[in-house]
Each structure stands twice: as C-alpha cells, then as structure tokens.
C-alpha positions as CSV (number, residue, x, y, z in Angstrom):
1,M,38.5,5.5,-112.6
2,I,35.5,3.8,-111.0
3,R,33.8,6.1,-108.2
4,I,32.4,4.4,-105.3
5,N,30.0,5.7,-102.9
6,L,31.0,5.5,-99.5
7,L,29.1,8.3,-98.2
8,P,25.8,6.1,-97.5
9,V,27.3,3.3,-95.9
10,R,29.2,5.7,-93.7
11,A,25.5,7.4,-93.0
12,A,24.2,3.9,-92.3
13,K,26.7,3.5,-89.8
14,K,26.5,6.6,-88.1
15,K,22.7,6.4,-88.4
16,E,23.1,2.7,-86.4
17,S,25.3,4.1,-83.9
18,L,23.1,6.7,-83.0
19,R,20.0,4.3,-82.8
20,F,22.3,1.8,-80.6
21,Q,23.5,4.8,-78.2
22,L,20.1,5.8,-78.0
23,T,18.5,2.7,-77.3
24,I,21.5,2.1,-74.4
25,G,21.0,5.5,-73.0
26,G,17.5,4.8,-72.7
27,L,17.6,1.4,-71.2
28,V,20.6,2.6,-68.9
29,T,17.7,5.8,-68.3
30,F,14.9,3.3,-67.8
31,L,17.1,1.1,-65.2
32,V,18.6,4.4,-63.5
33,I,14.6,5.1,-62.8
34,A,13.3,1.6,-61.8
35,I,16.2,1.0,-59.2
36,T,15.2,4.9,-58.2
37,L,11.5,3.9,-58.1
38,L,12.1,0.3,-56.4
39,L,14.3,2.0,-53.4
40,Y,12.2,4.8,-53.0
41,I,8.9,2.2,-52.6
42,T,11.6,-0.1,-50.5
43,F,12.3,3.1,-48.0
44,S,8.9,4.1,-48.3
45,N,7.8,0.8,-46.7
46,E,10.3,0.9,-44.2
47,V,9.9,4.2,-43.0
48,K,6.1,3.4,-42.7
49,A,7.1,0.2,-40.8
50,V,8.9,2.4,-38.6
51,T,6.1,5.0,-38.0
52,N,4.1,2.2,-37.2
53,D,6.1,0.4,-34.5
54,I,6.6,4.0,-33.4
55,T,3.1,4.7,-32.8
56,R,2.1,1.1,-31.2
57,G,5.2,1.9,-29.0
58,E,3.7,5.0,-28.1
59,Q,0.2,3.3,-27.5
60,E,1.6,0.8,-25.3
61,L,3.6,3.3,-23.6
62,A,0.6,5.4,-22.9
63,A,-1.1,2.3,-21.4
64,L,1.7,1.3,-19.2
65,K,1.5,5.0,-18.1
66,S,-2.2,4.6,-16.9
67,K,-1.1,0.8,-15.4
68,I,1.7,2.6,-13.5
69,G,-1.1,5.2,-12.5
70,E,-3.6,2.6,-11.5
71,L,-0.7,0.7,-9.5
72,S,0.6,3.4,-7.9
73,Q,-3.1,4.7,-6.4
74,I,-3.8,0.7,-5.5
75,K,-0.5,1.0,-3.4
76,V,-2.0,3.6,-2.1
77,Q,-5.1,2.3,-1.2
78,K,-3.3,-1.0,0.1
79,K,-1.1,1.5,2.4
80,L,-4.2,3.0,3.6
81,L,-6.4,-0.6,4.2
82,E,-2.7,-1.7,6.2
83,D,-2.9,1.7,8.2
84,K,-7.2,0.6,8.8
85,I,-5.8,-2.8,9.8
86,K,-3.0,-1.9,12.4
87,T,-6.1,0.8,13.8
88,V,-8.3,-2.1,14.1
89,E,-5.9,-4.8,15.8
90,K,-5.0,-2.1,17.8
91,L,-8.0,-1.0,19.1
92,Q,-9.0,-4.8,19.7
93,A,-6.1,-5.0,21.4
94,D,-7.1,-1.8,23.5
95,R,-10.4,-3.2,24.2
96,T,-9.5,-6.6,25.7
97,G,-7.7,-4.3,28.5
98,P,-10.6,-3.0,30.4
99,V,-12.2,-6.4,30.4
100,R,-9.7,-8.4,31.3
101,L,-9.2,-5.7,34.2
102,L,-12.8,-5.9,34.9
103,S,-12.7,-9.5,34.6
104,Q,-9.7,-9.8,37.5
105,L,-10.9,-7.6,39.7
106,S,-14.3,-9.3,39.8
107,L,-12.8,-12.5,40.7
108,S,-10.1,-10.6,43.2
109,V,-13.0,-9.0,45.3
110,P,-14.1,-11.5,48.6
111,E,-17.2,-12.1,49.4
112,K,-17.5,-9.2,52.5
113,A,-16.1,-6.3,49.8
114,W,-17.5,-4.4,47.6
115,I,-16.4,-1.9,45.4
116,Y,-18.0,1.4,45.0
117,S,-15.7,3.6,42.6
118,L,-12.9,2.6,40.2
119,H,-10.7,5.1,38.1
120,E,-8.5,4.0,35.8
121,G,-5.9,6.7,33.9
122,G,-2.3,6.9,32.4
123,G,-1.7,2.9,33.4
124,S,-2.9,3.3,37.2
125,V,-6.2,2.2,38.7
126,K,-7.6,3.5,41.9
127,V,-10.3,1.4,43.8
128,N,-12.6,2.7,46.4
129,G,-14.6,0.2,48.4
130,L,-16.3,-1.1,51.6
131,A,-15.0,-4.1,53.4
132,A,-16.8,-6.4,56.7
133,Y,-13.5,-6.2,58.4
134,D,-9.6,-5.7,57.7
135,D,-8.5,-9.1,56.9
136,V,-11.1,-8.7,53.9
137,V,-8.8,-5.7,52.4
138,A,-5.9,-8.0,53.0
139,D,-7.2,-10.9,51.1
140,F,-8.3,-8.8,48.4
141,M,-4.5,-7.2,47.8
142,R,-3.4,-10.6,47.6
143,N,-6.0,-11.6,45.3
144,L,-4.8,-8.7,43.3
145,D,-0.6,-9.7,43.8
146,R,-2.3,-13.5,42.3
147,W,-2.9,-11.6,38.4
148,K,0.3,-10.2,38.6
149,L,-0.8,-6.3,39.0
150,K,2.4,-4.4,39.6
151,N,2.4,-1.7,42.9
152,V,-0.7,-3.1,44.7
153,E,-0.5,-0.3,47.6
154,L,-3.4,0.7,50.1
155,A,-3.6,4.4,50.5
156,V,-6.2,4.9,52.6
157,V,-8.0,2.6,55.4
158,A,-11.0,4.5,57.5
159,R,-13.4,2.7,59.9
160,G,-16.5,4.0,60.6
161,K,-17.9,5.6,57.2
162,T,-20.7,4.3,55.1
163,V,-21.4,4.8,51.6
164,Q,-24.7,4.7,50.5
165,G,-26.4,1.9,49.6
166,I,-23.7,-0.3,50.7
167,P,-24.5,-2.5,53.5
168,S,-22.3,-1.7,56.3
169,S,-21.5,-2.2,60.2
170,K,-19.9,-1.0,63.3
171,N,-16.3,-2.8,62.0
172,A,-16.9,-1.4,58.6
173,V,-13.8,-0.3,56.5
174,N,-13.3,1.8,53.9
175,F,-10.1,1.3,51.6
176,T,-8.4,3.4,48.5
177,L,-6.0,0.8,46.9
178,S,-4.1,1.8,43.9
179,F,-1.7,-0.5,41.3
180,T,-0.3,-0.7,38.0
181,K,-1.7,-3.2,35.3
C-alpha cells in the first residue's frame, strides 16, 4: 500500500492561512491606526481653528469695548459742549437785554430831561430823573410807550428839588418812573 504523507500540505496550508490572516490583521490594524491618526489631525486642526477664532473674537470684543468706552466719553463730552453752547447763547441773549434797554432809554429821553439813576431788578425798571417842565416828563413817558415797554407809570413828581451836578431852574421837576420790560 502506498502511503501518502498529507501532513506537510496541511501544515503548508496552515502556515499560508496564518500568514494571510496576519497580513490581513496587520493591514486592518494599519488602516485603523491611519484613519485614527487622520481623524486626530483633522479634529486637532479644527480645534486650533476654533481656538484662533475665539481668540480673534475676544480681541475684537476688547477693541470694541474700548471703542464703546471712547464713544460714551465722546457722548458725555458732546453733552457738556452742548450745555456750554446753550449757556453761551443764553448769556449772549441776556447781554443784549441791558444794552437794548439803555439804547431805548437814551433814545426816549427828551432834550430837557436828565436821568440821574436807574435801577433794574426782576424785570422791572425804576428811573429817577429831572425835567425842565411837566410836559417833558409826559413826552418821556410817551416815548417809552412807543418802545412797547409795559406798565409805564409815573410814581413821584416833585417840584423844586435839585440834584447835584444836573442843571435846574425854578420850574424843574424831579420824577420817578417805573416800567417792565
């Protein structure tokens, strides 16, 4: 009988099968490691990009906060300047008031009348003066009425009193007028 030794063929097949399995296992392990490494690098780059975006956003936020601070300071300064401008405009308007009043008075005083005192307070004006005749005082009051001054009233009329430094005669009349602007 012939004997055939099948052990070496089986052993060779086993070795080849084992080598094939190890090759497949190595390739699978290599692919798993390669894919894992690729995913790690990809996610790492994304994390770096997001971190950079966050850092850039925080820097922009800090810059914007400083600009907002500057803007709020500018608004405060603008309000202060507007208040100052309003104050200057009010002072300008108030400054022309006495000048206008004195101009009106100087144009209203008749030729033979003299003003020796003027008191202003709270919108009312009191004028003390001397006139040559009673008619001159009446002319003075009419002239004040033409300037649309309100409540022109003759408070006191006295004859014969003189005021130092102002020319007078026997018929001189001291008067006190009051009116409101």
